[in-house]
C-alpha positions, 0 to 999 in steps of 0.5 A, a space after each residue: 679012731 686012731 687020729 682022735 686018740 693021737 690028737 687026744 694024746 698030743 693035747 694031754 702031753 702039751 697040758 702036762 707040759 704047761 701044768 709043769 711050768 705054771 708059775 706059783 703065786 709070789 706068796 707061794 714062792 716066798 713061802 718055799 724059798 724061805 724054807 732054805 734059810 735058817 728059821 730065825 732069818 726067814 721073816 726078814 730075808 730078801 726073796 728073789 723069784 719069778 713074776 707072771 711073765 717068768 721074768 726073774 724079779 725081787 718078790 720081797 725086799 728084806 732087812 737082814 743079810 739073807 737072800 732067798 731064791 724061789 724054785 725055777 718053774 721050768 724044772 721038775 721038783 723043788 730046789 730053793 736056796 738061801 745065801 749070805 748077801 756077800 756072795 750075791 755078786 758071785 750068784 748074781 753073775 752065775 745067774 745072769 750068764 745062765 739066763 744069757 744061755 751060757 753053759 755051766 762050764 762057760 759060766 764057771 770059766 768066765 767067773 773064774 777069769 773075772 775073779 782072777 782079774 778083780 772084776 768079780 769080787 769074792 767074800 774075804 770071810 766064810 759065807 753060807 749057802 743053804 739048799 732045800 730040795 724035794 722030788 717032784 712027786 713030793 712037791 705041789 707047786 700050786 699049794 707050796 705043799 712039800 714032804 720029805 724035803 732035804 736041806 744041805 749046807 755049803 760054806 764058801 771059803 775062797 782058795 781054801 785047800 785041804 791043807 789049809 782047812 784040815 778037811 778031806 776032799 771027799 766025805 769018808 762017811 755020810 754027813 761028813 764035811 768035805 772041801 770041794 773045788 780046793 784052791 779055787 775061788 769056788 772052794 766050799 765046804 760041803 755038809 750033806 746030812 746023812 739020809 733018814 732011815 
């Protein structure tokens, strides 16, 4: 009896683990990825995501300046993003480093070195990244159904400082824009709306 229960438990855990890593169809990935983009940019945005083998690929070629990233099926919950095409070299390099097994710190240090040497170019003008998330219990990957999604905004301003922008380096109140990583190539304005009551 104990052996049967143990076998059942192991099989159940394997099934749950596999179910969490199911790759949604390209249509579902596109449907959810574009939620990060401004409404008037969604239909013509490029969308990057995962094929049935789990490879990172272009799911849809767009015709405007926005690139959307589908949710990583290996991570619980939903996290999709959209960003201006001029950020793509920076974003792609980060993805490539992570896919190659580099830690977040290693990827950051390598990109920092590459920006300083001119190998990796950052946009000259402010450029925006949008991130749309939902908790695992509020996201059904098989249908793309989401409830209580949350959108935050990031505006990259390389090498900006608190002095050059007049922004604080931490928010004083919920929803207040503030400058993260000041003085570095990663300097960006964070805008995280206050949570709904």
